[in-house]
Structure formats: C-alpha cells, structure tokens
N, C-alpha and C positions, 0 to 999 in steps of 0.2 A: 504494500500500500504506500504510494507516494515515491516509490523507488525511481520512477522515470523523472519525477520533479527534481530529485536529488542529483541524478546523473546529468540533468540539463543545467545544473547550477542556477535553478530558479531563485532569484534574489528574495522574492516575497516569502517563498517556502522556507528558505534558510532563516529569515528573520522571525517567522512565526514559530518555527521549531525552537529557536533560541528562547523566545518568550515563554512558550509552553514548558520547556525544560527548566527554565529558571523558576517558574511558579511551582512546578511539581517536584522540583529538586531531583530530576531524573534526566538522563541523556536520551531524549526522544529519537535522535538520529540513529542510535544503536538499535532501536526497534525497527526503523525503516530498513536498515541494511541487513537486519536479521542476526546481528551479532549477539543480541539479547532477545530472548523470547519469554523468559520467566516473568510472570506478573503482567503479561500483555493484556489480560482481560480486565485488569483494574481500571476503574473509571479515570483515575489520575493519569493514566497512560493513554487510554483510548479517546477520552473526550478532547483533549487538546490536539492529539494527532489527527483524528478524523476531521476536526474543524480546520486545521492547517491545510490538510490535503484538499478538502472541499473548497476552501477559499482561494487556494492557489489555482485550481482549475477554473473557478468562477472568474478570477482575475484575468486569466488567459482569454476567456470568452469575451470579456469586456475590452481587452486590448485589441481583439479582432473585430470590434465594432458591434458586438451583440448588445442590444438594449432590452432590458427587462421591464415589463409593465407591473409585475407583482411578484412577491416571494412568499413562500411558506415552507416550513420544515417540520419534520416529525421528531418530537422529543428533542434530542441533542441538535437535530437539524434546524430547529427553531432558533437556537443560539447562533448558528452559522448565518441564518437569514437576517439576524440583526445587522450584520455588515452588508448584506445584500440590498438592504433598503436604507442604509445610511444612519441607522440608530446608533451604532458603534462603528469605529474604524476596525480594520482587520486585526490589528495588534491587540486592542482592548478585547475584541471578541474572543481571541484565543486565550487571553488571560482569564476571562470570565469562564470559558469552558474548562480550563485547568483547575481553577478554584472550585467550580461546581463539581468537578470530578473528585477532588479531594474530599469535599463535604459528603458526597454520596458514599465514598468508601468508608468514611468515619461512621456514617449512619448505619451502614451494613454491619460493621464491626460491633456497634453498640447494641444491635438487636440480635446478635449472634448469627448473622448471615441471612440467607434467604435468596429468593430468585424470582423468575418469571416463567410463564408458560403461555403458549398460544392455543386457544380453543378453536378448532376448525369444524365446520359443518353444523354449527348450532347457533341459534339466534342469541343476541346479547341478553334478552329478557330471561331466557332459560338459565344462562350462566349466573345472572344476579339472583334468581330464585333459588338455584342450587346452593350458592354460597350461604344464603340465609338458612335454607333447610338443613344444611350440614352443620350449622352452628359455627361457621368460620368467619362471621362478619367482623370480628376484631383482629383477625390474623391474615385475611385474604381479601384483596380488593381488585376491582376492574381498573386496569392501568391504561389500556389503549382500546378505544372503539375504532378499530381499523376498517371494518367492512361489515355488512349485514350478517355475514356468517363467519366472521373472524374477530375474535375478542382476545385481548391479552390480559391475563391475571397476574397478580404480583403479591408476594407475601412470604411467610416463613416456609422453610423446606417441608416441615411436617404438614402444614395446611395444604401445600401444593400436592404432596403425595396422597393425602386423604382425598382431595378433590379429584385428582386424576383417576384413582382406583374406582371411585363411585360413579363419577360423571360419564366416563368413557363407556361404562357398561350400561347405565340407565338411559343415556341419550344417544348411544351408538355414535359418539363423536370422537374426534381425535384430539388428545391433549398432549402437546409436545413441549418439553422444557426448552427454554432459550438459554444460550450460553452467555449469561451475564453474572455479575458478581454480587448482586443484591436485589432487594425488593423495591425497585424504582417506582416513582409516582405513587407513593403511599405515605401515610402518616409516620411510618418508621423513619423517614428522613426529616422529620420535623425539626430536630436540632440543627441539621445542616441548613435548613431553610432560614432559621434565625441567624445563624452565623453568616450566611450569604447576604441577608438583608443589611447587616451591620457593615459588611465589607464593601458591598456594591455601591454605597453612597459616595465612594471615592471616584467612581466613574461618571463620565458625562454621557447621558443617554439623550440623544437628539430626537426630533420628530422624524418619522419616516419620509423619504422623498418619493417613494412609490407605495402602492398598496402592500400591506403586510397583514396576511390572514393568520390569526393566532390560534394555537392549539386549544387554549382554554375556553374560547368563546365561539370559534368557527366564524368569526366576523373580522372585518378589516379594523385595524387599530385606529383609534381616534387620535387627533392631534395633541390632546392633553392626557394621553394614556400614561399611567405610572408603570414604566417598563421595568423598574427595579422590582416592584411588587409582582408584576406579571411573571418575570423570570424566576423569582423566588417561589411563587405559588406553583409553578410548573413542576418543581421538585416533588411536591406532595399530592398533586391533583392529576386526574386523568387527561389523556390526549384524545380530543374529539376529532380524530383524523378523517373519518368518513364524512362528517358534516363539513369539515374544512375543505375537502375535495369537492363536495357538492357545491359549496359557496364559490369555489374557484371556477367550476364549470358554468355556474350561473352567471358570474360576472365576466368571464373570459371565454365564452363559447367560441368554438372554431379557432382557438389559439393553439400555439405550439407549447407544450410543456417540456421542460428540460430538467431531468433529474441529475443533479451535480453531486458527485461524491462516490465513495466505494459502494459497489453493488447496484442491484436493480430492483430492490424490494418495493420501493415506492411506485415504480412503474407498474409492477404487478398489482399493487393495491388499487390503482386507477381501474384496472380491468376487473378486479374483485368487486368494485363498486359499480361496475357496468357503465362507466362514464366515457369510454373510449370513443363512442359515437358522437359525443358532445364537444370533442376537441379535434383540432386539425391533425395533430401528430404527437407522439411521445418520443423523445430522444433521451439518451443517457450519456453522460460524460463522466468517465471514471479513469481516464488516462489522457496523456497528451495526444495520442493518436486519435482518440475519440473527440477531443476538442477540435482538431482539424477536420474530422469527418462531419461533425455537426455544423461547423461554420460553413462548409461547402454546401450542405443541404439548405441552410438558411439563405445563402446567397442565391442559390438556384431558384428558391421560392420567392425571392424579392428582386 
C-alpha cells in the first residue's frame, strides 16, 4: 500500500508519512516497504497510513486537473474527505487521523479488546432485534449501515461470538469477522472521544469549499457545522453509509464517482445499494497507474 508513491518520490506522500510517524511515534515508511509488519492492524498505524496514501492519490488527480463537486468517506475515509473539501489541509488531516488512531487503540485496550463483524443477507431491523433479544445491547452495537442487506456490528469478542452462533442459524445469514483491532463506532471508545475533543481544538477547521456529505447525518455539512464535535462523535456513533450514498445519488445523479484509496469496497457498496443506474460511472484509484487511467477516461468524456 503506497509503495508506488514511495518509489516515485512523491513529495506530499513523504511529508504526510513524516507527520503521521511523528504523531504515532512509529516509522510508517517501514510498513510501506514491508520491513515491519508486526502491529500493522493497529489503528495508530493504519489510520495515518491509509489517509496519507489516499490523499496522495487525490492530490495527483487534482494536479491532473480533476475537479470534484462533492466528497464523502466511510468511517476513516471521512477524515480523508476533510482535506478533500478544504476543512483541513492534508498535513493536519493526517495528524488528526494518527491521533484518532491512537485514541481508538487506547479505547480497545481499556475495554479488553473487541472487534467487528459484517452481517450479510439480512435486513438491519433483524440485526437490531436480535441484539436486543440476545441481551447484548450493552456489549454489541450496529456500527455501519452499509446497505439494505449489509450491516456491520461492533462490540466485545464474547458478544460477537454469541451473536454469530445464534444469528447465522436462526436467520440463515452470514456473519463474518472483520480484521480490525477493536470495537469501533461504539461507546467503548468514549474516553478516546473526550481526549480527541480536548486535543482537536488546536486545529483550524474551515468551512467546506464543496459539498461534504457526512456519515453521521447523511446530509451535506452546513457552513456553521462544528467539525470538531462531528469528528469526535464519529468515534462512538454509527456510519449511515447507505443513506449517505442515496443522498449522493440524489444530489449528483449521472455523475462520475471516484473511489480514492486502497481497495474497492466502497464501489461494491454502491452496487449493494443498487445505485449504479443513478450515476454515470464508478472509477477506482488505488495506484499511480490507476490515476493515469482515470484521468484519461475523464478527458475522453469531456
């Protein structure tokens, strides 16, 4: 992840890696080169690294003349989107991602660990009903509303195991653990939220210069939005991704959506929400090669 940026001596990527490494007190470059792999799953590593990679590809698109009308991002991706609409500059965005990651790791340690799982082929209402029926409402939460038949739950390892054993049998659904280091988007990270609130006041959060569709509301941010509070709340509250995508399709029908960053999960969620017919195209940028490819596609269409 990001190895091509490192080999190309991308100046922004180098700067962002340095900022993230300084905040996390880790050498993030060693993870890019593969010299270090231990602890890669920790949020203090992944959060600033994914953000640095994503913003570097985003910056390459901008240098090629790509103009964006709106941004949104799933969970950590929403932090990246802060730079995409001018709320924060890229350096501060990576610093926020790194500090956020540190607080998430501390929250996971404080509650004795935990994790997340995706529930497939079942409606969110059934997931919520089951959590209550199994008596897990204080240890298991819905973290991501990704699509009508895809919901992510988050909580203690014990509650996840209990839910999986019962729900998969009773509802004939698939419950699959996600490789993360803690119970994200739950009250278990409440202490991290408070620490982040106290720390983030040092940063300057500006008004967005393009539409910014937020996870927590599935609406465009207002000009007087409290982005410190919004980004803090995101640590402990769910991601309304399905509604966010629906709002995007409503406001920007027939537009081209570009997924920027490692992987193509979000492109798949557009299809899972059956929105592909409402947009012009879905493109993915996760390498310098794909940056060039997408730029060529855009130029041909304009």
